[in-house]
Structure formats: C-alpha cells, structure tokens
C-alpha positions in Angstrom: 21.6 121.1 109.6 21.1 123.8 112.2 23.6 124.7 114.8 22.7 125.7 118.4 23.8 125.4 121.9 23.8 121.8 123.0 21.8 121.6 126.2 23.0 118.2 127.4 26.6 119.4 127.2 26.4 123.2 127.6 30.1 123.9 128.3 33.0 122.6 126.2 36.5 123.9 126.7 35.2 126.6 129.0 32.7 128.0 126.4 29.2 127.2 125.1 29.1 124.0 123.1 27.6 124.9 119.7 27.1 122.0 117.4 24.6 120.5 115.0 21.3 120.4 116.9 18.6 118.8 114.6 18.2 115.8 117.0 17.9 118.2 120.0 15.2 120.2 118.3 13.2 117.1 117.5 13.5 115.9 121.1 12.3 119.3 122.4 9.3 119.4 120.1 8.3 115.8 120.9 8.7 116.1 124.7 7.2 119.6 125.1 3.5 120.3 125.4 1.6 123.1 123.7 2.2 126.3 125.7 5.7 125.5 126.8 7.3 127.8 124.2 6.1 131.4 124.7 6.9 132.5 121.2 5.3 129.4 119.6 2.4 128.4 122.0 0.9 125.7 119.7 4.2 123.7 119.2 4.6 120.5 121.2 3.5 116.8 121.0 3.5 116.1 124.8 4.8 112.6 124.4 4.5 112.1 128.2 0.7 111.6 127.8 1.5 108.3 126.0 3.6 106.8 128.7 2.1 103.5 130.0 -0.9 104.1 127.7 -2.1 101.4 125.3 -0.7 101.8 121.8 -3.1 100.6 119.2 -2.4 101.0 115.5 -4.9 103.9 115.4 -3.3 105.7 118.3 0.2 105.1 116.8 -1.0 106.5 113.5 -2.4 109.6 115.3 0.8 110.1 117.2 2.9 109.8 114.0 0.7 112.4 112.3 0.9 114.7 115.3 4.7 114.5 115.4 4.8 115.1 111.6 2.6 118.2 111.9 4.5 119.6 114.9 7.9 119.2 113.3 6.6 120.8 110.1 5.3 123.7 112.1 8.7 124.0 113.7 10.3 124.3 110.3 11.7 120.8 109.8 12.1 119.3 106.4 12.6 115.6 105.2 10.6 114.3 108.2 10.3 110.6 108.8 8.3 109.3 111.8 7.6 105.7 112.9 5.9 104.3 116.0 6.3 100.7 116.9 3.1 99.5 118.6 4.7 96.4 120.2 7.5 98.3 121.9 6.0 101.8 121.9 9.3 103.1 120.5 9.1 106.3 118.6 11.7 107.2 115.9 11.8 110.6 114.3 14.3 112.1 111.9 14.3 115.5 110.2 16.5 118.3 109.1 16.5 122.0 109.8 18.1 124.7 107.6 
C-alpha cells in the first residue's frame, strides 16, 4: 500500500495528511484523461465520456479492459475491475507498492 498526501483532506493537525492512498490513485487514473499528467501523458481512462452514455455489455467490457490497462501502466498490482451495465456502477480495486 502506497502512502501519499490525501487530496480530499490535505491538512490534518496543521500539517499535510499523509496516509494510504491506493484508492486515491485509482480514482485519479479513472477520472483523468490522457494528457492530464505531464510526466505520464498516456495515463487516464476519462470516465466522464461515459456519463449518460448507453452501457452495453460490449462497452462495459471495453471500459473494464481500459481501466485494467491504465492501472497496470500506473504500476498497480492485484487489479479487479467490474462494471455493472444496469446501474453503470464501476468498481475497481488494486494495490500499489
């Protein structure tokens, strides 16, 4: 599990809040689009393009595969991704070293 500054709660007791950040890294990769990270311009799923879009089983499988590849490229291990076509809910878990 990686530790980093937690963006949602930056300050804790007057100092930077450093805690386990695997979930934060996953969220950043999924919500960012390619080109958002200067040092890694190909990383990003751009999940916003799927908002209010039809979610067929084929599109869900492509999205799952894209998330899997992007998290692997970011250095994640033990990746599990699922997309529910009925609710369009995306669940992704992974660990960083």
